[in-house]
Backbone as a chain_set.jsonl record, in Angstrom:
{"seq": "MQTSKEDALKRLNYIEGHLRGIRKMVEEEAYCVDILKQTYAVQRAIEKFEQVLLRDHLNHCVPDGIREGRDDEVLGELAQLFDLARK", "coords": {"N": [[1.177, -15.981, -6.221], [-1.045, -16.089, -4.634], [-0.224, -16.07, -1.942], [0.732, -13.454, -1.768], [-1.629, -12.07, -2.224], [-3.141, -12.844, -0.001], [-1.534, -11.778, 2.016], [-1.689, -9.046, 1.354], [-4.448, -8.564, 1.753], [-4.635, -9.118, 4.478], [-3.074, -7.063, 5.504], [-4.617, -4.87, 4.686], [-6.923, -5.268, 6.225], [-5.84, -4.828, 8.755], [-5.127, -2.124, 8.513], [-7.655, -0.943, 8.11], [-8.889, -1.546, 10.574], [-7.235, -0.148, 12.281], [-7.712, 2.471, 11.44], [-10.393, 2.738, 12.183], [-10.032, 2.695, 14.925], [-8.604, 5.079, 15.254], [-10.55, 6.918, 14.491], [-12.339, 6.561, 16.596], [-10.766, 7.465, 18.691], [-10.577, 10.177, 18.022], [-13.271, 10.912, 18.192], [-13.627, 10.547, 20.905], [-12.06, 12.508, 21.843], [-9.283, 12.132, 22.311], [-5.872, 12.56, 23.38], [-3.942, 14.649, 21.313], [-1.301, 13.993, 20.486], [-1.224, 11.247, 20.928], [-3.09, 10.4, 19.039], [-1.819, 11.216, 16.685], [0.447, 9.545, 16.753], [-0.766, 7.135, 16.162], [-1.7, 7.652, 13.581], [0.703, 7.802, 12.232], [1.5, 5.169, 12.431], [-0.41, 3.974, 10.784], [0.298, 5.089, 8.335], [2.8, 3.869, 7.947], [1.934, 1.224, 7.744], [0.445, 1.36, 5.39], [2.512, 1.914, 3.613], [3.901, -0.53, 3.761], [1.926, -2.182, 2.687], [1.87, -1.16, 0.09], [4.411, -1.973, -0.708], [4.095, -4.75, -0.823], [2.236, -4.977, -2.928], [3.707, -3.758, -5.03], [5.954, -5.422, -5.19], [4.742, -7.822, -6.029], [3.721, -6.97, -8.47], [6.103, -6.37, -9.864], [7.272, -8.886, -9.936], [5.458, -10.481, -11.312], [3.407, -9.211, -13.043], [4.9, -7.344, -14.606], [6.967, -8.942, -15.933], [5.186, -10.622, -17.365], [3.839, -8.757, -18.994], [5.951, -7.838, -20.574], [6.705, -10.184, -21.896], [4.438, -10.459, -23.403], [4.781, -8.5, -25.235], [4.272, -5.868, -24.574], [6.042, -3.847, -23.868], [6.516, -0.987, -23.928], [4.179, 0.007, -22.752], [4.267, -1.198, -20.191], [6.689, -0.166, -19.176], [6.021, 2.535, -19.211], [3.991, 2.593, -17.278], [5.485, 1.912, -15.005], [7.152, 4.13, -14.886], [5.259, 6.099, -14.318], [4.432, 5.253, -11.759], [6.837, 5.598, -10.397], [7.104, 8.385, -10.565], [4.821, 9.186, -9.078], [5.498, 8.168, -6.575], [7.547, 9.798, -5.845], [6.441, 12.205, -5.258]], "CA": [[0.375, -14.773, -6.093], [-2.028, -16.273, -3.56], [0.363, -15.601, -0.691], [0.753, -11.996, -1.832], [-3.009, -11.607, -2.071], [-3.504, -13.034, 1.405], [-0.765, -10.798, 2.782], [-2.262, -7.727, 1.074], [-5.751, -8.477, 2.423], [-4.366, -9.054, 5.916], [-2.599, -5.707, 5.782], [-5.767, -3.968, 4.549], [-7.756, -5.442, 7.424], [-5.142, -4.15, 9.848], [-5.251, -0.683, 8.278], [-9.048, -0.571, 8.367], [-9.104, -1.593, 12.013], [-6.48, 0.946, 12.878], [-8.434, 3.711, 11.127], [-11.568, 2.779, 13.063], [-9.526, 3.074, 16.242], [-8.273, 6.504, 15.228], [-11.829, 7.638, 14.489], [-12.863, 6.502, 17.963], [-9.933, 8.363, 19.499], [-10.986, 11.554, 17.716], [-14.611, 11.099, 18.767], [-13.487, 10.615, 22.361], [-11.154, 13.619, 22.094], [-8.021, 11.65, 22.876], [-4.732, 13.48, 23.297], [-3.516, 14.792, 19.914], [-0.052, 13.262, 20.24], [-1.569, 9.827, 20.844], [-3.74, 10.192, 17.742], [-0.783, 11.33, 15.654], [1.249, 8.315, 16.773], [-1.539, 6.106, 15.466], [-1.725, 7.953, 12.141], [2.007, 7.414, 11.694], [1.477, 3.702, 12.308], [-1.207, 3.661, 9.593], [1.12, 5.435, 7.176], [3.796, 2.79, 7.772], [1.21, 0.035, 7.285], [0.131, 1.581, 3.977], [3.767, 1.74, 2.881], [4.145, -1.972, 3.674], [0.937, -2.681, 1.74], [2.354, -0.787, -1.232], [5.554, -2.825, -1.022], [3.57, -6.065, -1.215], [1.666, -4.844, -4.276], [4.759, -3.479, -6.004], [6.757, -6.644, -5.347], [3.963, -8.748, -6.849], [3.665, -6.408, -9.823], [7.417, -6.535, -10.492], [7.572, -10.31, -10.11], [4.499, -11.191, -12.155], [2.778, -8.408, -14.094], [5.896, -6.749, -15.501], [7.491, -9.949, -16.871], [4.112, -11.069, -18.263], [3.618, -7.71, -19.981], [7.081, -7.815, -21.505], [6.564, -11.387, -22.735], [3.312, -10.23, -24.32], [5.155, -7.461, -26.181], [3.751, -4.569, -24.138], [7.18, -3.211, -23.191], [6.326, 0.457, -23.765], [3.094, 0.211, -21.775], [4.763, -1.601, -18.872], [7.682, 0.82, -18.743], [5.288, 3.772, -18.94], [3.332, 2.44, -15.973], [6.517, 1.978, -13.966], [7.58, 5.526, -14.804], [4.18, 6.799, -13.607], [4.527, 4.889, -10.341], [8.029, 6.241, -9.857], [6.779, 9.807, -10.406], [3.876, 9.31, -7.962], [6.198, 7.862, -5.33], [8.471, 10.898, -5.539], [5.694, 13.423, -4.9]], "C": [[-0.606, -14.897, -4.937], [-1.493, -15.777, -2.223], [0.389, -14.078, -0.657], [-0.643, -11.433, -1.623], [-3.443, -11.718, -0.618], [-2.788, -12.016, 2.293], [-1.351, -9.406, 2.596], [-3.6, -7.559, 1.8], [-5.591, -8.381, 3.939], [-3.928, -7.645, 6.311], [-3.737, -4.689, 5.669], [-6.698, -4.068, 5.751], [-7.151, -4.716, 8.622], [-5.313, -2.636, 9.725], [-6.665, -0.207, 8.587], [-9.345, -0.543, 9.861], [-8.424, -0.436, 12.719], [-7.189, 2.282, 12.643], [-9.695, 3.848, 11.973], [-11.158, 3.193, 14.474], [-9.185, 4.55, 16.32], [-9.546, 7.335, 15.251], [-12.406, 7.688, 15.908], [-12.079, 7.439, 18.876], [-10.33, 9.817, 19.272], [-12.342, 11.842, 18.344], [-14.542, 11.276, 20.281], [-12.516, 11.709, 22.79], [-9.883, 13.192, 22.836], [-6.934, 12.703, 22.65], [-4.17, 13.46, 21.872], [-2.262, 13.973, 19.591], [-0.33, 11.765, 20.108], [-2.23, 9.504, 19.507], [-2.704, 10.231, 16.627], [0.105, 10.096, 15.605], [0.545, 7.202, 16.014], [-1.603, 6.377, 13.96], [-0.39, 7.596, 11.5], [2.087, 5.896, 11.519], [0.687, 3.285, 11.066], [-0.407, 3.975, 8.333], [2.163, 4.356, 6.897], [3.118, 1.519, 7.259], [0.836, 0.167, 5.815], [1.387, 1.416, 3.132], [4.105, 0.256, 2.719], [3.191, -2.622, 2.672], [1.39, -2.383, 0.307], [3.543, -1.65, -1.647], [5.111, -4.2, -1.488], [3.03, -6.005, -2.643], [2.752, -4.632, -5.326], [5.619, -4.713, -6.254], [6.042, -7.641, -6.258], [3.911, -8.26, -8.297], [4.988, -6.633, -10.558], [7.746, -7.994, -10.78], [6.658, -11.008, -11.105], [4.005, -10.346, -13.332], [3.78, -7.842, -15.087], [6.477, -7.809, -16.443], [6.432, -10.455, -17.852], [3.879, -10.044, -19.367], [4.72, -7.65, -21.022], [7.017, -9.019, -22.443], [5.458, -11.216, -23.77], [3.595, -9.105, -25.309], [4.636, -6.077, -25.83], [4.821, -3.77, -23.382], [6.927, -1.729, -22.901], [5.252, 0.756, -22.718], [3.577, -0.079, -20.357], [5.761, -0.58, -18.339], [7.031, 2.164, -18.445], [4.591, 3.733, -17.593], [4.337, 2.537, -14.833], [7.015, 3.407, -13.785], [6.531, 6.358, -14.059], [4.239, 6.513, -12.111], [5.723, 5.566, -9.695], [7.755, 7.726, -9.598], [5.829, 10.022, -9.21], [4.577, 9.112, -6.619], [7.101, 9.011, -4.895], [7.747, 12.159, -5.096], [5.346, 13.45, -3.443]], "O": [[-0.96, -13.89, -4.322], [-2.216, -15.14, -1.458], [0.099, -13.478, 0.378], [-0.819, -10.434, -0.926], [-4.042, -10.793, -0.07], [-3.385, -11.463, 3.217], [-1.497, -8.661, 3.566], [-3.849, -6.512, 2.399], [-6.325, -7.648, 4.601], [-4.365, -7.11, 7.331], [-3.813, -3.753, 6.465], [-7.203, -3.055, 6.236], [-7.859, -4.075, 9.399], [-5.606, -1.953, 10.706], [-6.851, 0.814, 9.249], [-9.985, 0.387, 10.353], [-8.979, 0.17, 13.636], [-7.256, 3.121, 13.541], [-10.028, 4.943, 12.427], [-11.864, 3.955, 15.133], [-9.444, 5.2, 17.333], [-9.618, 8.345, 15.952], [-12.896, 8.724, 16.356], [-12.653, 8.121, 19.725], [-10.411, 10.598, 20.221], [-12.539, 12.893, 18.955], [-15.299, 12.052, 20.864], [-12.187, 11.822, 23.971], [-9.475, 13.795, 23.829], [-7.08, 13.609, 21.83], [-3.949, 12.393, 21.298], [-2.183, 13.338, 18.539], [0.267, 11.094, 19.265], [-1.962, 8.46, 18.912], [-2.709, 9.385, 15.733], [0.478, 9.647, 14.521], [1.182, 6.421, 15.307], [-1.565, 5.445, 13.157], [-0.35, 7.139, 10.358], [2.681, 5.409, 10.556], [1.076, 2.344, 10.374], [-0.434, 3.207, 7.371], [2.379, 3.976, 5.746], [3.682, 0.815, 6.421], [0.902, -0.811, 5.071], [1.33, 0.838, 2.046], [4.548, -0.164, 1.65], [3.588, -3.498, 1.904], [1.304, -3.239, -0.574], [3.665, -2.015, -2.816], [5.675, -4.756, -2.43], [3.327, -6.873, -3.464], [2.723, -5.253, -6.388], [5.971, -5.012, -7.395], [6.656, -8.231, -7.147], [4.043, -9.051, -9.231], [5.001, -7.032, -11.722], [8.425, -8.299, -11.761], [7.041, -12.023, -11.685], [4.173, -10.733, -14.488], [3.53, -7.859, -16.292], [6.48, -7.595, -17.655], [6.728, -10.69, -19.023], [3.737, -10.405, -20.535], [4.46, -7.438, -22.206], [7.248, -8.887, -23.645], [5.533, -11.758, -24.873], [2.742, -8.784, -26.137], [4.567, -5.204, -26.695], [4.53, -3.107, -22.386], [7.101, -1.272, -21.772], [5.412, 1.66, -21.898], [3.328, 0.699, -19.436], [5.683, -0.177, -17.179], [7.449, 2.86, -17.519], [4.597, 4.717, -16.852], [4.067, 3.172, -13.814], [7.27, 3.843, -12.663], [6.882, 7.224, -13.258], [4.111, 7.424, -11.293], [5.631, 6.053, -8.568], [8.122, 8.259, -8.551], [6.027, 10.947, -8.423], [4.28, 9.806, -5.647], [7.383, 9.171, -3.708], [8.383, 13.092, -4.606], [4.719, 14.401, -2.975]]}, "num_chains": 1, "name": "protein.A"}
């Protein structure tokens, strides 16, 4: 889990830095297309961040929850995530 945590934090730092850069571009009235390209990069970075979290959840939290007898709760959470991802 430590590697996943480090990877997640690294990705968050990247996203935060990128957002600060976008804010600066807006403040400096950069060309809209250039700003949009950067927002798309942030969206992809967030998707990668979500993949790291989901992978860790599926590899650790879900099996632990099932072993602890919380099958219905775990499956309900996964169903909620699936619904959110589809919206």
